[in-house]
C-alpha positions, 0 to 999 in steps of 0.5 A: 364838973371842976377841970384838972391841969397837970403841969408836967416840971421842965426837967422830965420832959428832956433827957440828959445826956452826952452824944458822941458820933464815930466815924470807924469802919469796923464791927461792932463788936471790935469797936465794943471792945475797943471803947471799953478797953480805952475808957475802962468800961463794960459794954455788952451787946444787948439780947436784941437790937434796935427794931425799928419799921416792924423788922425790916430795919435792925441797929446793934445797940451794947448798953453799960450800967455803971450802978456807981454814978448811976449812968447808962452808956449805948453804943448804937449802929447808924447805918443798916445794911438789908439785902432784898431781890427785887423781880425784873421783867426785861420782855426777854426769855428768862426772868431775871432778879436782882439783888438790891441792899438798901441802907438807912440811918438812926439818925438820917442827919449825921450819914457819915457816922459809923456810931453813937456813944449816946451815954445817960448823965450830965457831964462838964465839959471837961469829962466829955472832952477826956472821953472823947480824947481818949476815943480818939486815939483809938487807931482803928477810929477816923474821928469822934465828935461831940453832937447836940442832941437838941439840935437833932430833927431825929433826936426820937431815934435815940430813946432806947428802952 
């Protein structure tokens, strides 16, 4: 019996995209509005959040598809805070409950980053620099910088579809 091998081209192995990390303290909907205003795009909230760990963690995501340039823009939160109640028994007359807030990160390598802007298209360096400059001009943004996706350990978390 003959053995057939299929060899995939390298172009299909890696997704070509630009990843921008944004550090700010405002809510996700306010940041999406300000990015829309400063970059002239139309990010809108997706119907469902990114869900990891069977509903234990979820990350808000905003998306816009630029049909003219065949580009998808995604703004995703990096931080998920969940509250849980833990029963603590101190060998006393009263059982007590303790509220615990657990913080998880979409990309744990960048814990100081609040949001990621992922652009599914390869831009040249001048276009990427222009986008970074426009985001950094937003008064509520502390800083924004570009990240090399190939250097991330948890880059699989950036696959949204």
